[in-house]
N, C-alpha and C positions, 0 to 999 in steps of 0.2 A: 504492499501499498503505498508503500516511500512514496515513490514515482508519483501518485496522486496529488500529494499535499507539496510538493517540490515548489519553491519560486523558481523562476528564471534565474536569478542569483544565486542559487544553491547548486546550481549543477556541476561548477567546477569544482566545488568542495565534494560534493559525493564522487565524484568520479576517482579525487584522489585519495577520497579513505576508500572508495572498495571498486577498483578499476574494474577487476575481473569480474564485479555483479552484475555493473552498469546496463550494460546490454540485456543481460537476464530481467533485470527488474524491469526494463522497458517492454517487453516481449509480455511480460508477466501482466504488465500492468494495460496492455490491450489487449490478452487472451480474456482478461478480467472484466473489463468495460462491455465485448461483445461476449461473453457467456452472461453476464446479467442485463444485458439491454430490455429485454422487456420489461426488468423493475424500473427501465428509466423512462418506457413508453416507446421503447420497440427503435430501430435503428434507425428511423427517422425522425425519430423525435426531437424537439430542443433538447432534451437532459444531456441524451447521448451524444447529439451533436457538438455541444458543451465539451462535456470527460474525452470525447475523441480529439475533440481540436486543442486542448490543452498539452495532451499525450502527443500527440504528433509535435508540435512546435517544441515542447521538451527532447524530443528522439530525435529532431534537427539540428537540437542545439547541442546536444551528446556527442551527433556524428561529426558536427562541424571540429568542436573540439577535439575528438580523438583522431581524427583525419588530419588535422593542423601538426598535432605530434605536442602539442604544448605540455601535458601532462606526462 
């Protein structure tokens, strides 16, 4: 659940803290929101889209940092 609560400013800290788990946390977060999509009103609901957008943004940020090799 850590990926759901992270703010953009906390991404680098998380990658430094647990680099080997960062991608796993991202994939788990995506799987979790898809598995529970019905609770949010389905894949086309506003609730799901908000959660997906946040994880998608964090994923892009994580990949950008990892690809740069700054960590």
